[in-house]
C-alpha positions as CSV (number, residue, x, y, z in Angstrom):
1,M,135.8,142.3,93.3
2,N,135.2,142.8,89.6
3,I,131.5,143.7,88.9
4,L,131.3,141.0,86.2
5,V,132.4,138.4,88.8
6,S,129.6,139.6,91.1
7,I,127.1,139.3,88.3
8,F,128.1,135.7,87.5
9,L,128.2,134.7,91.2
10,S,124.8,136.2,91.7
11,L,123.5,134.3,88.6
12,I,124.7,131.1,90.2
13,I,122.7,131.8,93.4
14,F,119.7,132.9,91.3
15,S,119.7,129.6,89.3
16,L,120.3,127.5,92.4
17,E,117.5,129.1,94.4
18,A,115.1,129.0,91.4
19,W,115.7,125.3,90.8
20,Q,115.6,124.4,94.5
21,R,112.6,126.4,95.5
22,G,110.7,125.9,92.3
23,L,110.9,122.2,92.3
24,V,110.2,121.9,96.0
25,T,107.1,124.0,95.5
26,L,106.0,121.7,92.7
27,S,107.1,118.4,94.2
28,K,103.6,117.2,95.0
29,S,102.0,118.4,91.7
30,N,101.6,116.4,88.4
31,M,104.2,118.8,86.7
32,V,107.1,116.7,88.0
33,P,107.8,112.9,87.9
34,D,106.2,110.7,90.5
35,F,109.6,110.0,92.2
36,F,110.2,113.7,92.8
37,T,109.0,113.7,96.5
38,S,111.8,111.2,97.1
39,S,114.2,113.5,95.2
40,T,113.5,116.5,97.4
41,S,113.9,114.4,100.6
42,M,117.3,113.1,99.3
43,Y,118.3,116.6,98.3
44,F,117.9,118.1,101.7
45,I,119.5,115.2,103.4
46,V,122.5,115.4,101.1
47,V,122.9,119.2,101.5
48,A,122.6,119.1,105.3
49,S,125.1,116.2,105.6
50,T,127.7,117.6,103.2
51,I,127.7,121.3,103.4
52,F,130.0,121.3,106.5
53,I,132.5,119.2,104.6
54,M,132.3,121.5,101.6
55,G,133.1,124.5,103.9
56,L,136.3,122.7,105.1
57,I,137.2,122.0,101.5
58,L,136.6,125.6,100.3
59,D,138.8,127.0,103.0
60,N,141.7,124.7,102.0
61,T,141.5,124.6,98.2
62,N,141.6,126.9,95.2
63,A,138.2,128.7,94.7
64,R,138.3,128.6,90.9
65,K,138.6,124.8,90.8
66,S,135.8,124.4,93.3
67,I,133.5,126.6,91.1
68,L,134.3,124.5,88.0
69,I,133.6,121.3,89.8
70,G,130.4,122.6,91.4
71,T,129.2,124.0,88.1
72,G,129.8,120.7,86.3
73,L,127.9,118.7,89.0
74,A,125.0,121.2,89.0
75,V,124.6,121.1,85.2
76,I,124.6,117.3,85.2
77,G,122.2,117.2,88.2
78,I,119.8,119.6,86.6
79,L,119.8,117.8,83.2
80,L,119.1,114.5,85.0
81,T,116.3,115.8,87.2
82,P,113.4,114.7,85.0
83,Y,114.8,111.1,84.6
84,T,116.2,109.9,87.9
85,V,115.8,110.5,91.6
86,Y,119.6,110.9,91.9
87,G,119.8,113.8,89.4
88,Y,118.1,116.3,91.7
89,G,118.5,114.4,95.0
90,L,122.2,113.4,94.9
91,I,124.2,115.2,92.2
92,F,122.4,118.6,92.4
93,G,122.4,118.2,96.2
94,I,126.2,117.9,96.3
95,A,126.6,120.8,93.9
96,A,124.3,122.9,96.0
97,S,126.5,122.3,99.1
98,L,129.4,123.9,97.2
99,M,127.5,126.6,95.4
100,K,125.6,127.9,98.4
101,L,129.0,128.8,99.9
102,I,131.4,129.8,97.1
103,P,129.6,132.9,95.8
104,F,129.8,134.4,99.3
105,S,133.0,133.0,100.8
106,S,135.2,133.8,97.8
107,P,134.5,137.5,97.6
108,L,134.8,137.9,101.3
109,K,138.3,136.3,101.3
110,I,139.7,139.2,99.3
111,S,137.4,142.1,100.3
112,S,139.0,145.0,102.4
113,G,136.6,144.5,105.3
114,K,135.1,148.0,105.2
115,H,132.1,147.0,103.1
116,D,131.7,143.3,103.6
117,G,127.9,143.5,103.7
118,L,127.7,145.3,100.4
119,T,130.3,142.9,98.9
120,V,127.9,140.0,99.1
121,A,124.6,142.0,98.9
122,P,124.1,141.1,95.1
123,Q,124.4,137.4,95.9
124,A,122.1,137.7,98.9
125,S,119.5,139.6,96.7
126,S,119.8,136.9,94.0
127,K,118.4,134.4,96.5
128,N,115.1,136.4,96.6
129,F,115.1,137.1,92.9
130,G,115.5,133.4,92.3
131,G,112.6,132.7,94.7
132,A,110.4,135.3,92.9
133,F,111.3,133.7,89.5
134,C,110.2,130.3,90.8
135,M,106.9,131.7,92.1
136,L,106.1,133.9,89.1
137,V,107.7,132.2,86.1
138,L,109.2,128.8,86.5
139,G,105.9,126.9,87.1
140,A,104.4,128.4,84.0
141,V,107.5,127.5,81.9
142,I,107.3,123.9,83.2
143,L,103.6,123.7,82.5
144,S,104.1,125.1,78.9
145,W,107.3,123.4,77.8
146,G,107.7,120.4,80.2
147,L,110.3,119.7,82.8
148,P,113.0,118.2,80.3
149,I,113.1,121.4,78.2
150,T,113.0,123.6,81.3
151,S,115.9,121.7,82.8
152,I,118.0,122.3,79.7
153,I,117.3,126.1,79.9
154,V,118.2,126.2,83.6
155,A,121.3,124.1,83.1
156,F,122.5,126.4,80.3
157,I,122.0,129.5,82.5
158,F,123.9,127.8,85.4
159,G,126.7,126.7,83.1
160,I,127.2,130.1,81.7
161,A,127.3,131.6,85.2
162,G,129.7,129.1,86.5
163,I,132.1,129.2,83.6
164,G,132.0,133.0,83.6
165,A,132.9,133.1,87.3
166,Y,135.6,130.5,86.8
167,Y,137.4,132.6,84.2
168,L,137.0,135.9,86.0
169,M,137.5,134.9,89.6
170,P,140.8,135.7,91.2
171,D,142.9,132.6,92.2
172,I,141.8,132.7,95.9
173,K,143.3,130.5,98.6
174,I,144.2,131.9,102.0
175,E,146.9,129.9,103.8
176,G,146.9,129.3,107.5
177,W,143.8,127.2,108.2
178,K,144.4,125.0,111.3
179,I,142.4,122.1,112.7
180,S,142.7,123.7,116.1
181,I,140.0,126.2,115.0
182,F,137.4,123.6,116.2
183,K,138.8,123.6,119.8
184,E,138.8,127.4,119.8
185,L,135.2,127.5,118.5
186,A,134.1,125.0,121.2
187,L,135.3,127.4,123.9
188,D,134.1,130.6,122.1
189,W,130.7,131.9,123.4
190,K,130.4,134.1,120.4
191,F,130.4,131.0,118.2
192,W,127.6,129.3,120.1
193,L,125.6,132.5,120.1
194,M,125.9,132.6,116.4
195,M,124.8,129.0,116.0
196,I,121.7,129.8,118.2
197,Y,121.0,132.7,115.9
198,F,121.2,130.6,112.8
199,F,118.9,128.0,114.4
200,L,116.2,130.5,115.4
201,M,116.4,132.7,112.4
202,C,116.0,129.9,109.8
203,G,113.3,128.1,111.9
204,I,111.3,131.2,112.4
205,F,111.6,132.2,108.8
206,Y,110.1,128.9,107.5
207,V,107.4,128.8,110.2
208,V,106.1,132.2,109.2
209,V,106.5,131.9,105.4
210,A,104.6,128.6,105.5
211,L,101.6,130.4,106.9
212,F,101.4,133.1,104.2
213,M,99.2,131.1,101.7
214,P,96.7,129.8,104.3
215,A,96.4,133.3,105.9
216,L,95.7,135.0,102.5
217,K,93.1,132.4,101.7
218,T,91.2,133.2,104.9
219,I,90.7,136.8,103.6
220,G,89.5,135.6,100.1
221,F,92.7,135.6,98.0
222,S,92.9,133.0,95.3
223,N,95.9,130.8,94.8
224,T,97.0,133.0,91.8
225,E,96.6,136.2,93.8
226,S,98.5,134.7,96.8
227,I,101.4,133.5,94.6
228,F,101.7,136.9,92.9
229,L,101.7,138.8,96.2
230,I,104.3,136.5,97.7
231,G,106.4,136.5,94.6
232,M,106.4,140.3,94.5
233,S,107.4,140.4,98.1
234,Y,110.5,138.4,97.2
235,V,111.4,141.0,94.5
236,V,111.1,143.8,97.0
237,T,113.1,141.8,99.6
238,G,115.9,141.4,97.0
239,I,116.0,145.1,96.3
240,L,116.0,146.1,100.0
241,R,118.8,143.7,100.9
242,F,121.3,146.3,99.5
243,G,120.0,148.8,102.0
244,S,120.2,146.4,105.0
245,A,123.7,145.4,104.0
246,W,124.8,149.0,103.7
247,L,123.2,149.8,107.1
248,G,124.9,146.7,108.7
249,D,128.3,148.0,107.4
250,K,127.5,151.3,109.1
251,I,126.0,150.5,112.5
252,G,127.0,146.8,113.0
253,H,125.8,143.6,111.4
254,W,124.7,141.9,114.6
255,K,122.2,144.8,115.3
256,L,120.4,144.0,112.0
257,M,120.5,140.3,112.6
258,L,118.9,140.6,116.0
259,T,116.3,143.1,114.8
260,G,115.4,141.0,111.8
261,T,114.9,137.8,113.9
262,L,112.8,139.5,116.5
263,G,110.8,141.3,113.8
264,M,110.1,138.0,111.9
265,L,108.9,136.4,115.2
266,G,106.6,139.3,115.8
267,C,105.1,138.8,112.3
268,Y,104.0,135.3,113.5
269,F,101.6,136.8,116.0
270,L,100.5,139.7,113.7
271,L,99.7,137.5,110.6
272,P,96.2,136.3,111.6
273,Y,95.0,140.0,112.1
274,N,96.3,141.5,108.8
275,P,98.0,139.0,106.4
276,V,98.8,141.5,103.6
277,L,100.3,144.1,105.9
278,T,102.2,141.4,107.8
279,I,103.8,140.0,104.6
280,W,105.2,143.4,103.7
281,I,106.4,144.0,107.3
282,F,108.0,140.5,107.2
283,T,109.6,141.5,103.9
284,I,111.6,144.3,105.6
285,F,112.8,142.2,108.5
286,S,113.8,139.2,106.3
287,T,116.2,141.4,104.3
288,M,118.4,141.8,107.4
289,H,120.1,138.5,107.4
290,T,122.2,136.9,104.7
291,A,124.7,139.6,103.8
292,N,125.0,140.6,107.4
293,Y,125.6,137.2,108.9
294,W,128.3,136.4,106.3
295,A,130.0,139.8,107.0
296,Q,129.7,139.3,110.8
297,C,131.2,135.8,110.7
298,K,134.2,137.2,108.7
299,Q,134.7,139.9,111.2
300,L,134.6,137.5,114.1
301,W,136.8,134.7,112.8
302,G,138.6,136.1,109.8
303,P,138.5,135.3,106.0
304,K,140.5,132.0,106.2
305,Y,137.7,130.3,108.2
306,I,134.7,131.9,106.6
307,A,133.5,128.8,104.7
308,T,134.1,126.5,107.7
309,I,132.0,128.7,110.0
310,L,129.2,129.1,107.5
311,G,129.2,125.4,106.8
312,L,128.5,124.8,110.5
313,G,126.0,127.7,110.3
314,Y,124.0,126.0,107.6
315,V,123.9,122.8,109.6
316,S,122.4,124.8,112.5
317,M,119.9,126.4,110.1
318,Y,118.7,123.1,108.7
319,I,118.3,121.7,112.3
320,G,116.4,124.8,113.2
321,A,114.1,124.5,110.2
322,G,113.6,120.8,111.0
323,I,112.8,121.4,114.7
324,L,110.8,124.6,114.5
325,Y,109.0,124.0,111.1
326,G,109.6,120.5,109.7
327,K,108.8,116.9,110.8
328,W,110.6,117.5,114.1
329,A,108.4,120.3,115.1
330,I,107.1,118.7,118.3
331,W,106.0,122.1,119.7
332,K,103.0,122.1,117.3
333,H,101.4,119.2,119.1
334,F,101.0,121.5,122.2
335,I,99.2,124.3,120.4
336,T,95.4,123.9,120.1
């Protein structure tokens, strides 16, 4: 994969994560329109309900055309974010369903298989760099220049990234996708084990991350200090993802995925005793997932089904986040 293509694909993920995480973080502040809480709810419903369909489409269509369509929708959605609930909630939500998959699935369809983790490590790292940008920069930009001007800047960056990827991306479409894959998956224990992993990994991640700010406040950190520390942990996570991807290519991706999940779970119990140390330990374990689960799924089911499998994987992640962390988290009522 051309290094420029990786840069543009990574910039797509960076822009997507910054806009998603940044505005969700600010959704209950006076820095965004009053309707924005409804926008965020609509966004997650749209992504969760369409990403599986997008996976099917991506495995059966030309990748370059999909990038162009996704970029156009994303730019329109970002520009309309300050003015209508449907800008962020519906249009950007549909674009996100496409663009969460394309930067990972397209390179893996043509990679040799020897270094699949490292192939998508830049894109995986960009998720964290985008998160750091939203924590450390985006809020200040919106506060200084307002949401309409900020949306123009982010839309411009997204547009440049998408158009660059469109012109440089190889014309990828692997033939041979069959509807019978769903019957095969239903009888494949490895598929169900992978879905359980996605469910637990994503749910545990959000449960622990949501506790960072309250835990830091208990030891005297201000909001500014807490945001800076968490933002810097995102930067470090982005850097360390390259190492975890390389290690996964060497010793087996599933070993990193299992270690990372158990490590994040351990941080839940450690956090009350030493929040700062726990955040940095969590940083290490949280690096072990994105690049490795994409590579592992390709190795198990092949490149022609990679977007289909991860479309299902994302659905499992969202369900896990909803049950373990979100409004469906019934288990919280049994903890005193």
